C-alpha positions in Angstrom: -100.0 48.4 -63.8 -102.1 46.6 -61.2 -104.0 44.7 -63.9 -100.8 43.6 -65.6 -99.4 42.4 -62.2 -102.6 40.4 -61.6 -102.4 38.9 -65.1 -98.8 37.9 -64.7 -99.4 36.4 -61.3 -102.4 34.5 -62.6 -100.4 33.0 -65.5 -97.5 32.1 -63.1 -100.0 30.2 -61.0 -101.8 28.6 -63.9 -98.8 27.5 -66.0 -97.6 24.7 -63.7 -101.1 23.3 -63.5 -101.6 23.4 -67.3 -98.2 21.7 -67.9 -98.9 19.0 -65.4 -102.3 18.3 -67.1 -100.6 18.2 -70.5 -97.9 15.7 -69.3 -100.6 13.5 -67.6 -102.7 13.5 -70.8 -99.7 12.5 -72.9 -98.5 9.7 -70.5 -102.0 8.2 -70.4 -101.9 7.6 -74.1 -98.3 6.4 -74.5 -98.0 3.2 -72.4 -95.4 0.7 -73.4 -94.2 -2.6 -72.2 -91.4 -5.0 -73.1 -92.2 -8.2 -75.0 -89.7 -11.0 -75.0 -89.6 -14.4 -76.7 -87.1 -17.2 -77.1 -85.9 -17.7 -80.6 -84.1 -20.8 -81.9 -81.0 -19.7 -83.9 -79.2 -21.9 -86.4 -75.4 -21.5 -86.6 -74.1 -22.9 -89.8 -70.6 -24.5 -89.6 -69.4 -22.5 -92.7 -69.7 -19.0 -94.1 -70.5 -20.6 -97.5 -74.2 -21.0 -96.8 -75.1 -21.7 -100.4 -72.3 -24.3 -100.8 -70.8 -22.5 -103.8 -67.3 -23.9 -103.1 -68.4 -27.5 -103.1 -70.6 -27.0 -106.1 -67.8 -25.3 -108.1 -65.1 -27.8 -107.2 -67.5 -30.7 -108.0 -68.5 -29.2 -111.3 -64.8 -28.6 -112.3 -63.9 -32.2 -111.4 -66.9 -33.7 -113.1 -66.3 -31.6 -116.2 -62.7 -32.7 -116.4 -63.7 -36.4 -116.0 -66.5 -36.1 -118.5 -64.1 -34.5 -121.0 -62.0 -37.7 -120.9 -65.0 -39.7 -122.2 -66.2 -40.0 -125.8 -65.3 -38.0 -128.9 -66.8 -35.3 -131.1 -70.2 -34.0 -130.0 -70.3 -36.8 -127.4 -67.3 -35.4 -125.7 -69.1 -32.0 -125.3 -72.1 -33.7 -123.9 -70.0 -35.8 -121.5 -68.2 -32.7 -120.3 -71.4 -30.8 -119.6 -73.1 -33.8 -118.1 -70.0 -34.4 -115.9 -69.9 -30.8 -114.8 -73.6 -30.9 -113.8 -73.4 -34.2 -112.0 -70.1 -33.2 -110.3 -71.6 -29.9 -109.2 -74.5 -31.7 -107.6 -72.3 -34.2 -105.8 -69.9 -31.5 -104.6 -72.9 -29.5 -103.2 -74.2 -32.6 -101.3 -70.7 -33.4 -100.0 -70.3 -29.8 -98.6 -73.8 -29.9 -97.2 -73.1 -33.1 -95.3 -69.8 -31.6 -93.9 -71.6 -28.4 -92.9 -74.5 -30.3 -91.2 -72.0 -32.0 -88.9 -70.8 -28.5 -87.8 -74.2 -26.9 -87.5 -75.7 -26.3 -84.1 -78.6 -24.4 -82.6 -78.9 -22.0 -79.6 -81.8 -20.3 -78.0 -81.7 -16.6 -77.7 -84.0 -14.3 -75.8 -85.0 -11.3 -77.9 -86.9 -8.4 -76.5 -88.5 -5.2 -78.0 -90.7 -2.4 -76.7 -94.4 -2.3 -77.7 -96.2 1.0 -77.5 -100.0 1.1 -77.0 
């Protein structure tokens, strides 16, 4: 019984010291710090970033105008050519309108880095 009591008392005294050593060893190897940087963020004046609406409307209008020109196979070619040209022009018009509404801000972004 005496030996058991001595063993339990020894463990009770040693356990906090072992735990403290273990926590110190872990904390020495897991340092971290915060890294921040300023980021320039572009805010586009429209949700249609790819300008699909301007391209589609331009292509439709160009195709309709091209269809009014020529006859036979020339009419088909004029329709397709008008749609392509109209799509390009519509895309550029929407880009110009969006560029007027586009602005930039600077945001600070931070994250933790662990060594």
